[in-house]
Backbone of each chain as ProteinMPNN parsed JSONL, in Angstrom:
{"seq_chain_A": "MRDRRSHPRFVLGRMRGCKLHAAREVIVEETDQAGLVVISDLHLPVEEGVTLDVVGGGHAGTVDATVVESSAVVCDGTIGYRLRLQRR", "coords_chain_A": {"N_chain_A": [[-3.853, 6.056, 22.748], [-6.196, 5.155, 23.132], [-9.545, 5.768, 22.591], [-9.574, 7.555, 20.55], [-10.244, 6.585, 18.299], [-12.162, 6.288, 15.514], [-13.224, 4.37, 14.709], [-13.884, 0.948, 16.046], [-10.965, -1.863, 15.978], [-10.801, -4.78, 14.234], [-9.553, -8.117, 14.319], [-8.588, -10.301, 12.193], [-7.114, -12.657, 12.124], [-3.923, -13.25, 11.034], [-3.667, -12.592, 7.768], [-1.863, -13.544, 5.495], [-0.393, -12.808, 2.138], [-1.262, -10.321, 1.24], [-0.985, -7.476, -0.836], [0.245, -4.72, -1.318], [-0.124, -1.939, -3.5], [1.801, 0.195, -3.951], [2.059, 3.985, -4.424], [3.897, 6.864, -5.347], [4.243, 9.948, -6.399], [7.288, 11.106, -8.766], [10.125, 13.23, -10.033], [10.756, 13.107, -13.37], [14.087, 13.207, -14.263], [15.926, 12.44, -16.198], [16.493, 10.812, -19.568], [17.098, 7.582, -21.165], [17.684, 5.72, -23.657], [18.476, 3.083, -22.578], [17.326, 3.363, -20.246], [15.884, 5.498, -16.919], [16.27, 8.21, -14.983], [14.665, 9.481, -11.754], [13.691, 11.523, -9.783], [12.869, 11.037, -5.87], [11.075, 11.165, -2.894], [11.28, 9.263, -1.625], [13.691, 6.564, -0.604], [14.473, 3.784, -2.694], [15.123, 0.294, -2.827], [18.35, -1.304, -4.582], [17.677, -3.299, -7.117], [14.86, -3.668, -6.823], [11.624, -3.851, -8.253], [9.627, -1.901, -10.05], [6.908, -0.199, -11.179], [6.326, 2.48, -13.854], [4.241, 5.264, -13.973], [3.504, 7.355, -16.423], [2.705, 10.743, -17.466], [2.219, 12.966, -20.005], [1.882, 15.525, -22.699], [-0.333, 15.186, -23.435], [-1.193, 12.503, -23.392], [-0.715, 9.048, -21.841], [1.393, 6.646, -20.739], [2.809, 3.481, -19.33], [5.726, 2.363, -17.879], [7.796, -0.658, -16.911], [10.324, -0.965, -14.873], [13.322, -1.77, -13.574], [14.763, -0.492, -10.43], [18.492, 0.319, -10.201], [20.125, 2.038, -9.099], [20.827, 3.845, -6.358], [20.408, 7.095, -4.776], [21.468, 9.259, -2.119], [20.734, 12.69, -2.65], [20.084, 16.293, -2.499], [17.701, 18.284, -2.552], [15.965, 20.886, -3.259], [16.676, 22.035, -0.731], [15.662, 19.737, 0.291], [16.184, 16.294, 1.851], [16.14, 13.765, -0.848], [15.991, 11.04, -3.135], [18.215, 10.116, -5.524], [17.193, 7.929, -8.224], [18.179, 5.339, -10.544], [16.591, 3.935, -13.022], [16.289, 1.207, -14.922], [14.936, 0.146, -17.582], [12.406, -2.783, -18.105]], "CA_chain_A": [[-4.733, 5.897, 21.246], [-7.758, 4.738, 23.154], [-10.886, 6.867, 22.85], [-9.096, 8.56, 19.625], [-10.181, 5.966, 17.139], [-13.102, 6.78, 15.07], [-13.99, 2.742, 14.351], [-13.137, -0.182, 16.663], [-10.687, -2.655, 15.012], [-11.069, -6.398, 14.119], [-8.749, -8.953, 14.242], [-8.754, -11.481, 11.162], [-5.66, -13.378, 12.238], [-2.532, -12.959, 10.496], [-3.784, -12.858, 6.637], [-0.73, -13.121, 4.604], [-0.958, -13.025, 0.995], [-1.699, -9.194, 0.926], [-0.173, -6.983, -1.622], [-0.324, -2.99, -1.414], [0.302, -1.147, -4.922], [1.81, 1.56, -3.632], [2.464, 4.835, -5.42], [4.578, 8.298, -5.068], [5.22, 10.912, -7.104], [8.221, 11.831, -8.503], [10.392, 13.779, -10.977], [11.517, 12.337, -14.158], [15.181, 13.852, -14.465], [16.896, 12.426, -17.119], [15.852, 9.392, -20.026], [17.517, 7.231, -22.641], [17.349, 4.413, -24.418], [18.533, 2.206, -21.559], [16.772, 3.527, -18.875], [15.521, 6.723, -16.784], [16.443, 8.553, -13.893], [13.972, 10.004, -11.518], [13.994, 12.167, -8.186], [11.809, 10.854, -5.149], [11.421, 11.396, -1.702], [11.859, 7.763, -0.749], [14.475, 5.122, -0.822], [13.977, 2.186, -3.318], [16.333, -0.416, -2.869], [18.069, -1.721, -5.838], [16.772, -4.582, -7.846], [13.302, -3.316, -6.554], [10.645, -3.856, -9.683], [8.701, -0.915, -10.432], [6.169, 0.632, -12.554], [6.564, 4.128, -13.731], [2.956, 5.723, -14.877], [3.709, 8.698, -16.798], [1.529, 11.459, -18.542], [2.473, 14.028, -21.053], [1.606, 16.003, -23.974], [-1.877, 14.784, -23.648], [-0.978, 11.104, -23.356], [-0.32, 8.273, -20.861], [1.934, 5.569, -20.89], [3.478, 2.854, -18.567], [7.19, 1.755, -17.945], [7.975, -1.314, -16.264], [11.538, -0.691, -14.836], [13.927, -2.094, -12.117], [15.829, 0.058, -9.733], [19.531, -0.021, -10.509], [21.185, 2.744, -8.528], [20.001, 4.656, -5.468], [21.792, 7.499, -4.465], [20.92, 10.611, -1.714], [20.679, 13.878, -2.924], [19.53, 17.141, -2.118], [16.726, 18.707, -3.99], [15.478, 22.116, -2.734], [16.688, 21.763, 0.618], [15.337, 18.496, 1.468], [16.65, 15.116, 1.174], [15.554, 13.221, -1.342], [16.952, 9.892, -3.517], [18.308, 9.891, -7.013], [17.1, 6.552, -8.699], [18.458, 5.277, -11.77], [15.562, 3.143, -13.31], [16.681, 0.154, -16.134], [13.831, -0.688, -18.182], [12.896, -4.116, -18.243]], "C_chain_A": [[-5.98, 5.466, 22.066], [-8.784, 6.077, 23.404], [-10.585, 7.966, 21.74], [-9.65, 7.831, 18.258], [-12.024, 6.08, 16.666], [-14.228, 5.188, 14.737], [-13.417, 1.744, 15.103], [-12.363, -1.205, 15.632], [-10.814, -3.964, 15.208], [-10.267, -6.967, 14.08], [-8.977, -9.931, 13.27], [-7.864, -12.292, 10.717], [-5.174, -12.839, 11.173], [-3.02, -13.482, 8.705], [-2.601, -12.49, 5.857], [-1.451, -13.151, 2.909], [-1.126, -11.405, 0.55], [-0.756, -8.457, 0.486], [-0.472, -5.246, -1.347], [0.85, -2.625, -2.423], [0.733, -0.097, -4.652], [2.555, 2.518, -4.535], [3.111, 6.259, -4.831], [4.973, 9.15, -6.444], [6.343, 11.346, -7.463], [8.604, 12.361, -9.64], [11.278, 13.195, -11.655], [12.942, 13.447, -14.661], [15.917, 13.69, -15.567], [16.146, 10.545, -17.56], [16.527, 9.327, -20.926], [17.33, 5.965, -22.868], [17.413, 3.619, -23.495], [17.81, 2.269, -20.361], [16.115, 5.081, -18.757], [16.054, 6.985, -15.527], [15.366, 9.338, -13.548], [13.903, 10.194, -10.29], [12.748, 11.531, -7.254], [12.061, 10.965, -3.793], [11.912, 10.166, -0.695], [13.006, 6.744, -1.277], [13.74, 4.031, -1.175], [15.239, 1.588, -3.206], [16.521, -1.143, -4.233], [17.938, -3.214, -6.18], [15.359, -4.229, -7.676], [12.469, -3.469, -8.054], [9.817, -2.715, -9.398], [7.695, -0.43, -11.431], [5.934, 1.99, -12.488], [5.293, 4.61, -14.828], [3.858, 6.953, -14.844], [2.944, 9.378, -18.088], [2.379, 12.413, -19.218], [2.408, 14.149, -22.267], [0.097, 15.363, -24.369], [-2.238, 13.273, -23.589], [-0.454, 10.236, -22.21], [0.418, 6.905, -21.247], [2.494, 4.583, -19.733], [4.91, 2.215, -18.634], [7.328, 0.717, -16.685], [9.622, -1.256, -16.191], [12.048, -1.415, -13.618], [14.923, -1.111, -11.865], [17.261, -0.581, -9.723], [20.646, 0.317, -9.606], [20.217, 3.661, -7.992], [20.834, 5.38, -4.904], [20.793, 8.798, -3.439], [21.004, 11.762, -2.249], [19.93, 15.003, -2.366], [18.812, 18.087, -2.948], [15.723, 20.105, -3.017], [15.386, 22.138, -1.2], [16.504, 20.555, 1.655], [16.068, 17.337, 0.98], [16.076, 14.387, 0.354], [16.053, 12.165, -1.97], [16.814, 10.137, -5.18], [18.241, 8.537, -7.335], [17.421, 6.229, -10.256], [17.355, 3.695, -12.186], [16.203, 2.276, -14.775], [15.1, -0.341, -16.663], [13.971, -1.74, -18.482], [12.06, -4.417, -19.651]], "O_chain_A": [[-6.978, 5.474, 21.345], [-8.719, 7.028, 24.183], [-11.112, 9.076, 21.808], [-9.521, 8.43, 17.19], [-12.937, 5.949, 17.48], [-15.444, 5.048, 14.607], [-12.229, 1.581, 14.821], [-12.912, -1.451, 14.558], [-10.946, -4.368, 16.363], [-9.499, -6.206, 13.49], [-9.892, -10.643, 13.683], [-7.655, -12.67, 9.564], [-5.788, -12.076, 10.428], [-2.755, -14.636, 8.367], [-2.335, -11.322, 5.576], [-2.608, -13.419, 2.584], [-1.112, -11.255, -0.672], [0.329, -8.49, 1.067], [-1.619, -4.822, -1.207], [2.066, -2.812, -2.376], [0.078, 0.845, -5.098], [3.464, 2.146, -5.278], [2.674, 6.649, -3.748], [5.856, 8.918, -7.27], [6.808, 12.122, -6.628], [7.787, 12.231, -10.551], [12.332, 12.761, -11.191], [12.71, 14.412, -15.389], [16.568, 14.641, -16.001], [15.679, 9.637, -16.872], [16.827, 10.289, -21.632], [16.74, 5.217, -22.088], [16.297, 3.147, -23.277], [17.701, 1.336, -19.566], [15.842, 5.802, -19.717], [16.351, 5.992, -14.863], [14.836, 9.978, -14.456], [14.02, 9.231, -9.533], [11.645, 11.486, -7.799], [13.231, 10.874, -3.421], [12.534, 10.085, 0.365], [12.993, 6.263, -2.409], [12.843, 3.435, -0.578], [16.295, 2.18, -3.428], [15.599, -1.538, -4.947], [18.134, -4.133, -5.385], [14.635, -4.605, -8.598], [13.093, -3.0, -9.006], [9.292, -2.708, -8.285], [8.025, -0.372, -12.616], [5.505, 2.628, -11.527], [5.282, 4.439, -16.047], [4.571, 7.445, -13.969], [2.666, 8.912, -19.193], [3.486, 12.527, -18.691], [2.736, 13.25, -23.041], [-0.363, 15.163, -25.493], [-3.393, 12.865, -23.716], [0.382, 10.827, -21.528], [-0.089, 6.165, -22.089], [2.69, 5.375, -18.812], [5.129, 1.494, -19.608], [7.033, 1.113, -15.557], [10.264, -1.453, -17.223], [11.274, -1.66, -12.693], [15.79, -0.802, -12.683], [17.407, -1.746, -9.353], [21.626, -0.357, -9.29], [19.24, 4.165, -8.545], [21.885, 4.913, -4.467], [19.701, 9.214, -3.826], [22.231, 11.745, -2.351], [18.996, 14.644, -1.65], [19.311, 18.615, -3.942], [14.863, 19.855, -2.173], [14.35, 22.23, -0.542], [16.804, 20.319, 2.826], [16.544, 17.323, -0.155], [14.991, 14.136, 0.879], [17.078, 11.958, -1.321], [15.807, 10.288, -5.872], [19.109, 7.814, -6.848], [16.875, 6.91, -11.125], [17.481, 2.609, -11.619], [16.576, 3.012, -15.689], [14.344, -1.107, -16.066], [15.007, -2.166, -18.992], [12.16, -5.511, -20.205]]}, "seq_chain_B": "MGNIDEILAADDVRARLARNIDATLVDISGSGTLIETSCHVGVGTTGVLHMVVDGAAYADDVRVVRCEAIGATGLRHQVGVEFLWPFRAVARQSLRSIGMRLWRGGDVTGYMEVPHQVAETGAQPESPGCAGPDNSE", "coords_chain_B": {"N_chain_B": [[-3.13, 5.928, -25.403], [0.393, 6.987, -26.268], [3.627, 7.01, -27.229], [5.93, 6.126, -25.359], [8.562, 7.216, -25.215], [8.193, 9.999, -26.067], [6.238, 10.754, -24.543], [8.316, 11.146, -22.387], [9.529, 12.951, -23.084], [8.062, 15.362, -23.466], [6.907, 18.589, -22.274], [5.287, 19.003, -19.94], [5.526, 16.48, -18.225], [4.433, 14.453, -16.0], [4.865, 12.054, -13.856], [4.842, 8.78, -11.67], [5.678, 6.671, -9.581], [4.964, 3.315, -8.906], [5.137, 0.445, -6.655], [4.765, -2.882, -5.818], [4.002, -4.044, -2.86], [4.463, -7.094, -0.548], [2.521, -7.848, 1.833], [1.236, -8.402, 5.307], [-1.865, -8.704, 6.796], [-3.097, -7.267, 9.689], [-5.184, -6.342, 11.478], [-8.461, -4.619, 10.802], [-10.326, -2.267, 10.309], [-13.651, -0.078, 9.967], [-12.493, 2.189, 8.949], [-9.989, 1.794, 8.37], [-6.994, -0.269, 8.016], [-4.219, -2.237, 9.348], [-1.261, -3.668, 8.402], [1.469, -5.448, 8.32], [4.602, -5.075, 6.659], [8.032, -5.723, 4.938], [9.495, -3.829, 4.453], [10.196, -0.212, 4.548], [7.185, 1.912, 4.315], [6.582, 5.234, 2.617], [4.563, 7.948, 4.798], [1.718, 9.239, 3.91], [1.636, 7.847, 1.284], [-0.156, 6.946, -1.219], [-2.051, 4.122, -2.591], [-3.178, 0.859, -3.59], [-4.669, -1.489, -1.904], [-4.475, -4.682, -2.223], [-5.989, -8.183, -1.561], [-6.359, -11.691, -1.29], [-8.996, -14.188, -1.06], [-9.457, -17.244, -0.267], [-9.615, -17.426, -3.417], [-11.623, -15.182, -4.006], [-10.996, -11.708, -4.967], [-10.277, -9.155, -3.003], [-10.184, -5.66, -2.291], [-9.136, -2.07, -1.837], [-8.498, 1.359, -1.927], [-6.029, 3.299, -0.473], [-4.271, 5.488, 1.762], [-1.168, 5.851, 3.541], [-0.801, 6.709, 6.593], [0.758, 6.259, 8.909], [3.814, 4.733, 9.751], [6.09, 2.26, 11.358], [8.869, 0.806, 12.509], [9.453, -2.408, 13.803], [10.235, -4.986, 16.158], [13.239, -6.341, 16.859], [15.665, -6.103, 15.0], [14.156, -4.557, 12.978], [13.268, -4.916, 10.864], [10.776, -5.629, 9.86], [8.05, -3.631, 9.513], [5.264, -1.919, 10.811], [2.216, -0.601, 9.292], [0.073, 1.46, 9.107], [-2.753, 2.135, 7.471], [-5.501, 4.44, 5.681], [-8.568, 3.959, 4.471], [-9.194, 5.524, 1.382], [-11.839, 6.358, -0.128], [-15.117, 6.199, -0.258], [-16.82, 4.915, -2.103], [-15.987, 2.361, -3.041], [-16.726, 0.583, -0.797], [-19.429, -0.444, -1.144], [-19.462, -2.362, -2.74], [-18.919, -5.901, -3.036], [-16.369, -6.698, -3.087], [-14.936, -5.182, -1.538], [-12.662, -4.28, 1.139], [-13.27, -2.636, 3.132], [-15.463, -2.555, 3.328], [-15.984, -4.971, 5.122], [-14.806, -4.23, 7.443], [-16.737, -2.279, 8.363], [-19.3, -3.747, 8.283], [-18.425, -5.629, 10.393], [-17.976, -4.286, 12.353], [-20.645, -2.973, 12.607], [-21.283, -5.527, 14.38], [-22.42, -7.676, 12.384], [-22.637, -10.431, 10.19], [-20.032, -11.913, 8.875], [-19.925, -13.718, 7.033], [-19.957, -14.826, 3.517], [-19.204, -12.598, 2.446], [-16.679, -13.058, 2.989], [-14.476, -15.46, 4.165], [-14.34, -15.786, 7.66], [-12.593, -17.368, 9.876], [-11.774, -19.729, 12.087], [-9.492, -17.932, 13.093], [-10.221, -15.625, 13.735], [-9.926, -13.452, 16.571], [-8.93, -11.744, 19.508], [-6.606, -9.322, 20.124], [-3.464, -10.12, 19.939], [-3.779, -12.863, 20.955], [-4.075, -16.199, 21.202], [-5.954, -17.915, 18.506], [-9.034, -19.337, 19.241], [-11.887, -19.675, 19.426], [-14.573, -19.748, 16.695], [-15.895, -17.214, 14.95], [-16.911, -13.32, 15.382], [-14.615, -11.615, 17.064], [-14.838, -9.314, 18.284], [-14.85, -5.585, 19.326], [-11.476, -4.187, 19.031], [-10.109, -1.991, 21.026], [-7.55, -1.655, 22.181], [-4.606, 0.207, 22.276]], "CA_chain_B": [[-1.341, 5.822, -25.567], [1.26, 7.562, -26.64], [4.695, 6.496, -27.45], [7.092, 6.172, -23.729], [9.53, 8.26, -25.164], [7.484, 11.213, -26.549], [5.758, 11.269, -23.164], [9.098, 11.017, -21.28], [10.199, 13.959, -23.629], [7.314, 16.464, -22.938], [7.307, 19.495, -21.328], [4.764, 18.498, -18.839], [5.482, 15.052, -18.072], [4.485, 13.438, -14.455], [5.505, 10.362, -13.326], [4.149, 8.415, -10.841], [6.619, 5.322, -9.338], [4.617, 2.426, -8.248], [5.886, -1.075, -6.549], [3.953, -4.129, -4.787], [4.67, -4.805, -1.479], [3.971, -7.98, 0.273], [2.109, -7.406, 3.174], [0.152, -9.255, 6.105], [-3.254, -7.975, 7.626], [-3.154, -7.284, 11.103], [-6.23, -5.99, 11.71], [-9.19, -4.221, 10.055], [-11.921, -1.669, 11.137], [-14.325, 0.556, 9.314], [-11.623, 3.648, 8.297], [-8.284, 1.388, 7.551], [-6.097, -1.273, 8.577], [-3.012, -2.226, 10.183], [-0.658, -4.338, 7.773], [2.963, -5.449, 8.243], [5.799, -5.079, 5.673], [8.988, -5.884, 5.162], [10.362, -2.253, 4.155], [9.44, 1.287, 4.91], [6.224, 2.8, 3.242], [6.411, 6.672, 3.279], [3.456, 8.462, 5.138], [1.524, 10.014, 2.287], [1.732, 7.289, 0.164], [-1.092, 6.282, -1.55], [-2.249, 3.044, -3.598], [-4.194, -0.065, -3.14], [-4.634, -2.45, -0.844], [-5.243, -5.963, -2.752], [-6.321, -9.548, -0.71], [-6.995, -12.841, -1.991], [-9.083, -15.43, -0.095], [-9.811, -18.44, -1.258], [-10.146, -16.98, -4.739], [-11.739, -13.945, -4.187], [-10.187, -10.818, -4.769], [-11.135, -7.911, -2.267], [-9.242, -4.447, -2.687], [-9.351, -0.78, -1.537], [-7.558, 2.7, -2.703], [-5.84, 3.506, 0.692], [-3.169, 5.991, 2.284], [-0.589, 5.438, 4.502], [-1.018, 7.486, 7.603], [2.046, 5.846, 9.778], [4.736, 3.686, 9.599], [6.825, 2.214, 12.252], [9.683, -0.297, 12.389], [8.639, -3.254, 14.92], [10.928, -5.585, 16.599], [14.81, -5.969, 17.453], [15.927, -6.079, 13.94], [13.939, -3.378, 12.576], [13.177, -5.624, 9.153], [9.703, -5.292, 9.996], [7.353, -2.536, 9.834], [3.698, -2.148, 10.902], [1.973, 0.242, 8.432], [-1.374, 2.01, 9.376], [-3.552, 2.748, 6.084], [-6.802, 4.635, 5.996], [-9.189, 3.975, 2.959], [-9.484, 6.661, 0.723], [-12.978, 6.287, -0.555], [-16.371, 5.052, 0.388], [-17.501, 4.299, -2.828], [-16.142, 0.63, -2.615], [-17.504, -0.241, 0.354], [-20.875, -0.96, -1.293], [-18.927, -3.373, -3.646], [-18.495, -7.099, -2.472], [-15.016, -6.884, -3.038], [-14.492, -4.341, -0.398], [-12.11, -4.203, 2.223], [-13.765, -1.36, 3.945], [-17.142, -3.123, 3.875], [-15.978, -6.066, 5.809], [-14.56, -3.661, 8.659], [-17.886, -2.196, 8.417], [-19.909, -4.937, 9.141], [-17.626, -5.836, 11.484], [-18.097, -3.292, 13.491], [-22.277, -3.663, 13.429], [-21.964, -6.59, 14.718], [-22.913, -8.413, 11.269], [-21.954, -11.879, 10.028], [-19.491, -11.721, 7.295], [-19.88, -15.014, 6.324], [-20.715, -14.894, 2.423], [-18.658, -11.702, 2.359], [-15.293, -13.547, 3.438], [-14.278, -16.499, 5.369], [-13.612, -15.203, 8.694], [-12.713, -18.489, 10.095], [-10.843, -19.673, 13.507], [-8.356, -17.076, 13.233], [-10.641, -14.556, 14.405], [-9.467, -13.674, 18.055], [-8.439, -10.746, 20.291], [-5.234, -8.828, 19.449], [-2.166, -11.185, 20.733], [-4.279, -13.995, 21.747], [-4.245, -17.47, 20.2], [-7.117, -18.154, 18.149], [-9.586, -20.34, 19.925], [-13.343, -20.22, 19.178], [-14.434, -18.946, 15.768], [-16.607, -15.882, 15.323], [-16.023, -12.282, 15.569], [-14.069, -11.421, 18.539], [-15.574, -7.888, 19.126], [-13.639, -4.766, 18.283], [-9.915, -3.983, 19.925], [-9.686, -0.725, 20.907], [-6.552, -1.233, 22.714], [-3.469, 0.419, 21.506]], "C_chain_B": [[-0.556, 6.311, -26.358], [2.687, 6.931, -26.537], [5.411, 7.034, -26.123], [7.842, 7.504, -24.068], [9.107, 9.655, -25.552], [6.74, 11.957, -25.55], [6.776, 11.985, -22.336], [9.938, 12.755, -21.645], [9.182, 15.291, -23.923], [7.188, 17.03, -22.31], [6.602, 19.193, -19.79], [4.761, 17.09, -18.522], [5.292, 15.054, -16.82], [4.748, 12.716, -14.453], [5.159, 10.177, -11.947], [5.046, 6.635, -10.708], [5.394, 4.464, -8.491], [5.301, 1.362, -8.025], [4.679, -1.738, -6.074], [5.018, -4.163, -3.946], [4.058, -5.456, -0.714], [3.531, -7.474, 1.61], [1.493, -8.547, 3.783], [-0.807, -8.483, 6.823], [-3.059, -8.315, 8.846], [-4.551, -7.248, 11.817], [-7.103, -5.187, 10.719], [-10.238, -3.195, 10.953], [-12.472, -0.802, 9.994], [-13.892, 1.872, 8.453], [-10.325, 3.093, 7.877], [-8.308, 0.43, 8.181], [-4.884, -1.298, 8.828], [-1.998, -3.631, 9.485], [0.675, -4.594, 8.266], [3.842, -5.747, 7.103], [7.016, -5.186, 6.294], [9.983, -4.938, 4.881], [9.645, -1.381, 4.496], [8.46, 1.602, 4.112], [5.95, 4.223, 3.86], [5.141, 6.797, 3.66], [2.938, 9.331, 4.025], [1.326, 8.759, 1.192], [0.306, 6.448, -0.286], [-1.139, 4.609, -2.335], [-3.66, 1.988, -3.119], [-3.959, -1.277, -2.943], [-5.133, -3.769, -1.517], [-5.4, -7.35, -1.499], [-6.752, -10.419, -1.329], [-7.401, -13.644, -1.161], [-10.247, -16.099, -0.417], [-10.724, -18.138, -3.072], [-10.694, -15.9, -4.916], [-10.692, -13.097, -3.753], [-10.906, -9.487, -4.238], [-9.864, -6.64, -2.629], [-9.676, -3.257, -2.046], [-8.37, 0.471, -2.075], [-7.516, 2.852, -1.057], [-4.528, 4.629, 0.654], [-2.796, 5.542, 3.314], [-0.516, 6.389, 5.638], [0.015, 7.134, 8.814], [2.67, 4.57, 9.487], [6.228, 3.25, 10.568], [7.565, 0.607, 12.063], [9.288, -1.095, 13.732], [10.436, -4.413, 14.987], [12.35, -5.066, 16.777], [15.397, -5.863, 16.063], [15.73, -4.706, 13.026], [13.462, -3.98, 10.762], [11.574, -5.791, 8.962], [8.912, -3.949, 10.167], [5.788, -2.497, 9.675], [3.192, -0.744, 10.214], [0.46, 0.38, 8.588], [-2.052, 2.892, 7.837], [-4.87, 3.008, 6.452], [-7.413, 4.315, 4.165], [-9.649, 5.163, 2.857], [-11.04, 7.339, 0.521], [-13.909, 5.426, -0.176], [-17.031, 4.352, -0.751], [-17.619, 2.501, -2.979], [-16.843, -0.039, -2.236], [-18.817, -0.782, 0.102], [-20.425, -2.17, -2.355], [-18.606, -4.65, -2.446], [-16.78, -7.305, -2.116], [-14.294, -5.734, -2.347], [-13.686, -4.722, 0.646], [-12.821, -3.684, 3.508], [-15.135, -2.319, 4.41], [-17.199, -4.286, 5.1], [-15.438, -5.713, 7.394], [-15.796, -3.009, 8.973], [-18.827, -3.238, 9.049], [-19.444, -5.75, 10.203], [-18.111, -5.508, 12.64], [-19.965, -2.823, 13.882], [-22.802, -4.451, 13.64], [-22.746, -7.914, 13.35], [-22.473, -9.476, 10.717], [-21.469, -11.534, 8.606], [-19.127, -12.401, 6.593], [-20.631, -14.52, 4.98], [-19.593, -13.505, 2.102], [-16.977, -12.069, 2.25], [-15.374, -14.642, 4.191], [-13.514, -15.741, 6.342], [-13.467, -16.517, 9.811], [-12.23, -18.645, 11.894], [-9.843, -18.774, 13.692], [-8.908, -16.171, 14.028], [-10.238, -14.435, 16.031], [-9.06, -12.233, 18.29], [-7.185, -10.716, 19.851], [-4.161, -9.708, 20.41], [-2.862, -12.534, 21.25], [-4.387, -15.013, 20.622], [-5.685, -17.563, 19.674], [-7.746, -19.278, 18.886], [-11.018, -20.649, 19.48], [-13.449, -19.215, 17.588], [-15.662, -17.815, 16.051], [-15.937, -14.812, 15.545], [-15.797, -12.236, 17.016], [-14.565, -10.167, 19.133], [-14.213, -7.074, 18.772], [-12.237, -4.901, 19.613], [-9.669, -2.861, 19.902], [-8.341, -0.347, 22.081], [-5.491, -0.547, 21.744], [-1.821, -0.19, 22.413]], "O_chain_B": [[-0.852, 6.006, -27.513], [2.819, 6.226, -25.536], [5.453, 8.238, -25.868], [7.788, 8.561, -23.439], [9.921, 10.522, -25.235], [6.548, 13.172, -25.491], [6.541, 13.02, -21.712], [10.605, 13.467, -20.895], [9.622, 16.2, -24.626], [7.242, 16.491, -21.205], [7.229, 19.161, -18.731], [3.653, 16.566, -18.635], [6.103, 15.788, -16.256], [5.101, 12.408, -15.591], [5.14, 11.092, -11.124], [4.993, 5.721, -11.531], [4.931, 4.974, -7.471], [6.112, 1.028, -8.889], [3.629, -1.107, -5.954], [6.241, -4.251, -4.051], [3.151, -4.938, -0.062], [4.214, -6.749, 2.333], [1.202, -9.549, 3.13], [-0.39, -7.536, 7.49], [-2.86, -9.481, 9.185], [-4.907, -8.095, 12.636], [-6.522, -4.996, 9.651], [-10.761, -3.434, 12.042], [-11.759, -0.765, 8.992], [-14.563, 2.456, 7.602], [-9.582, 3.738, 7.137], [-9.261, 0.06, 8.866], [-4.277, -0.272, 8.524], [-2.047, -4.66, 10.159], [1.082, -3.56, 8.796], [3.698, -6.865, 6.609], [7.304, -4.965, 7.47], [11.183, -5.167, 5.036], [8.465, -1.594, 4.777], [8.816, 1.604, 2.934], [5.427, 4.51, 4.937], [4.34, 6.017, 3.145], [3.666, 10.038, 3.328], [0.714, 9.057, 0.166], [-0.137, 5.466, 0.31], [-0.061, 4.058, -2.562], [-4.712, 2.265, -2.543], [-3.237, -2.037, -3.587], [-6.336, -3.971, -1.35], [-4.702, -7.217, -0.494], [-7.667, -10.117, -2.096], [-6.571, -14.067, -0.356], [-11.41, -15.809, -0.698], [-11.791, -18.463, -3.593], [-10.424, -15.362, -5.989], [-9.86, -13.247, -2.859], [-11.821, -8.888, -4.804], [-8.794, -6.89, -3.185], [-10.813, -3.388, -1.592], [-7.387, 0.126, -2.731], [-8.507, 2.647, -0.355], [-3.821, 4.668, -0.353], [-3.527, 4.935, 4.096], [0.302, 7.206, 5.214], [-0.024, 7.934, 9.748], [2.115, 3.558, 9.06], [7.277, 3.883, 10.447], [7.033, -0.419, 11.639], [8.832, -0.459, 14.682], [11.356, -4.502, 14.175], [12.697, -3.886, 16.839], [15.936, -4.774, 16.261], [16.603, -3.999, 12.524], [13.427, -3.292, 9.741], [11.174, -6.097, 7.839], [9.277, -3.211, 11.082], [5.165, -2.914, 8.699], [3.78, 0.267, 10.596], [-0.305, -0.514, 8.225], [-1.767, 4.005, 7.393], [-5.497, 2.294, 7.235], [-6.833, 4.432, 3.086], [-10.271, 5.824, 3.689], [-11.381, 8.467, 0.877], [-13.754, 4.252, 0.161], [-17.718, 3.35, -0.549], [-18.564, 1.713, -3.018], [-17.497, -0.954, -2.738], [-19.365, -1.501, 0.938], [-21.343, -2.909, -2.713], [-18.184, -4.456, -1.307], [-16.21, -7.877, -1.187], [-13.135, -5.43, -2.632], [-14.116, -5.74, 1.188], [-12.892, -4.225, 4.611], [-15.583, -2.627, 5.514], [-18.165, -4.479, 5.838], [-15.531, -6.493, 8.341], [-16.041, -3.189, 10.166], [-18.974, -3.416, 10.258], [-20.184, -6.513, 10.822], [-18.527, -6.144, 13.608], [-20.431, -2.483, 14.97], [-24.0, -4.69, 13.493], [-23.49, -8.847, 13.65], [-21.258, -9.343, 10.861], [-22.061, -11.103, 7.616], [-18.312, -12.22, 5.689], [-21.702, -13.921, 5.082], [-19.091, -13.77, 1.01], [-16.189, -11.441, 1.543], [-16.365, -14.802, 4.903], [-12.434, -15.185, 6.143], [-14.377, -16.58, 10.638], [-12.371, -17.752, 12.73], [-9.232, -18.968, 14.743], [-8.279, -15.806, 15.022], [-10.283, -15.48, 16.68], [-8.852, -11.524, 17.306], [-6.607, -11.662, 19.317], [-4.305, -9.787, 21.63], [-2.22, -13.202, 22.06], [-4.691, -14.787, 19.451], [-6.592, -17.274, 20.454], [-7.004, -20.215, 19.182], [-11.321, -21.805, 19.183], [-12.708, -18.267, 17.327], [-16.216, -17.626, 17.134], [-14.742, -14.836, 15.839], [-16.515, -12.66, 17.922], [-14.684, -10.011, 20.348], [-13.136, -7.42, 18.287], [-12.174, -5.514, 20.679], [-9.044, -2.407, 18.944], [-8.136, 0.725, 22.65], [-5.543, -0.751, 20.532], [-0.729, -0.07, 21.857]]}, "name": "protein", "num_of_chains": 2, "seq": "MRDRRSHPRFVLGRMRGCKLHAAREVIVEETDQAGLVVISDLHLPVEEGVTLDVVGGGHAGTVDATVVESSAVVCDGTIGYRLRLQRRMGNIDEILAADDVRARLARNIDATLVDISGSGTLIETSCHVGVGTTGVLHMVVDGAAYADDVRVVRCEAIGATGLRHQVGVEFLWPFRAVARQSLRSIGMRLWRGGDVTGYMEVPHQVAETGAQPESPGCAGPDNSE"}
């Protein structure tokens, strides 16, 4: 990797307490009162707390949920993950 | 803000799944940082990296460019992220601005306390101050 970096790196010690608020686009497959099912290209562990940001019909909203089921599925020839989310 | 069920029932619904991942900052540059997490984070994932130092919050929009399991157990992952936008760098709360100032040899005091932990990669902290660039891989 030497000579390929555009900027030198600096070590600031091991700084714990960082948080990465990471987001991926997903496809909403089913919804009901209890929760919803989305198709993601990444596996998420059961009991993981997530936030689903949705836009549609000219409106936007947020759903706080917990992953209660995760299973691999094939979508358009690629492996994806079917995540069942329970609203919190 | 519309009713969530109405939004979810819309024909043009789009969704983004977000989660908070605890991380440890390993190193930083003017273009990105290396962090360690306890879970895999997919390449291409975008998000915001937050850090609080002495009560001051720092953040930047980032994109994951690589993720590799480390150690024998594979439970830890090193995640390379690049900063997405330069605009935040003008703000005092920018992580990127810290990397840029270090690159220019500037004093980061006042931006962020860089105490005794500043040291070469893999070495124990010995002296305060900036240890200089680490271009090793």
